[in-house]
C-alpha positions as CSV (number, residue, x, y, z in Angstrom):
1,M,89.7,27.4,-40.0
2,E,87.9,29.6,-37.6
3,I,84.8,31.7,-38.6
4,D,83.2,34.3,-36.3
5,Y,79.4,34.8,-36.3
6,H,79.5,36.5,-32.9
7,G,77.2,39.6,-33.0
8,L,75.2,38.5,-36.0
9,R,71.4,38.0,-35.8
10,L,70.2,34.5,-36.2
11,F,68.6,35.1,-39.6
12,E,71.9,36.5,-40.9
13,A,74.0,33.7,-39.4
14,R,71.8,30.8,-40.7
15,N,72.6,31.3,-44.4
16,K,76.2,32.4,-43.8
17,I,77.0,29.3,-41.7
18,C,75.6,27.0,-44.4
19,D,77.4,28.9,-47.2
20,D,80.7,28.9,-45.2
21,L,80.5,25.2,-44.4
22,I,79.8,24.3,-48.1
23,E,82.8,26.4,-49.2
24,A,85.0,24.8,-46.5
25,F,83.9,21.3,-47.5
26,E,84.6,22.0,-51.2
27,T,88.1,23.4,-50.4
28,G,89.0,20.3,-48.3
29,E,88.9,21.8,-44.8
30,G,88.8,19.1,-42.2
31,E,87.6,21.0,-39.2
32,I,85.8,24.3,-38.8
33,I,85.6,26.3,-35.6
34,L,82.4,28.3,-35.3
35,V,82.5,31.3,-32.9
36,H,78.9,32.1,-32.0
37,G,79.1,33.9,-28.7
38,F,77.4,33.0,-25.4
39,R,76.8,35.8,-22.9
40,H,74.4,38.0,-24.9
41,G,72.1,35.3,-26.2
42,S,72.6,31.8,-27.5
43,S,70.3,31.6,-30.5
44,I,73.1,30.9,-32.9
45,K,74.4,28.1,-30.6
46,A,70.9,26.7,-30.3
47,Y,70.6,26.7,-34.1
48,I,73.9,24.9,-34.6
49,W,73.1,22.2,-32.0
50,G,69.3,21.9,-32.5
51,I,67.6,19.0,-34.2
52,D,65.8,21.3,-36.7
53,G,68.8,23.6,-37.1
54,L,72.1,23.5,-38.9
55,R,72.1,19.8,-39.9
56,K,68.6,20.0,-41.3
57,D,69.3,23.2,-43.3
58,L,72.6,21.8,-44.6
59,K,71.0,18.5,-45.6
60,R,68.3,20.3,-47.5
61,I,70.9,22.3,-49.5
62,R,73.7,19.7,-49.8
63,P,72.6,16.2,-48.7
64,D,76.1,14.9,-49.6
65,I,77.8,16.8,-46.7
66,K,77.7,15.1,-43.4
67,I,78.9,16.9,-40.3
68,G,79.8,16.1,-36.7
69,I,79.2,18.8,-34.1
70,Q,81.5,18.9,-31.1
71,K,82.0,21.2,-28.1
72,G,84.7,23.8,-28.6
73,R,87.3,25.2,-26.3
74,S,84.6,27.4,-24.6
75,R,80.8,27.7,-24.4
76,S,81.0,30.4,-27.2
77,V,82.6,28.0,-29.7
78,T,81.5,24.9,-31.6
79,N,83.7,22.6,-33.7
80,I,82.4,21.1,-36.9
81,I,84.1,18.2,-38.5
82,F,83.2,16.7,-41.9
83,K,82.4,13.0,-42.0
84,V,83.5,10.9,-44.8
């Protein structure tokens, strides 16, 4: 499953990413590809990869969901896998 956040502002993307990951987890998706862009700013990418970013927000909302964050096919994409 691929979800595009390219062009969103960080405050818009933060909640949307968490909501989308929770929905994907609940529907049994194994891997999610997050398209966040790169050339016109990297705030969404920094949020996804940052220590106080996506993992922290997701843990606060749904502590039962564990994720792995991996480099994608380009600098504008990040892969998320759900850990069992």
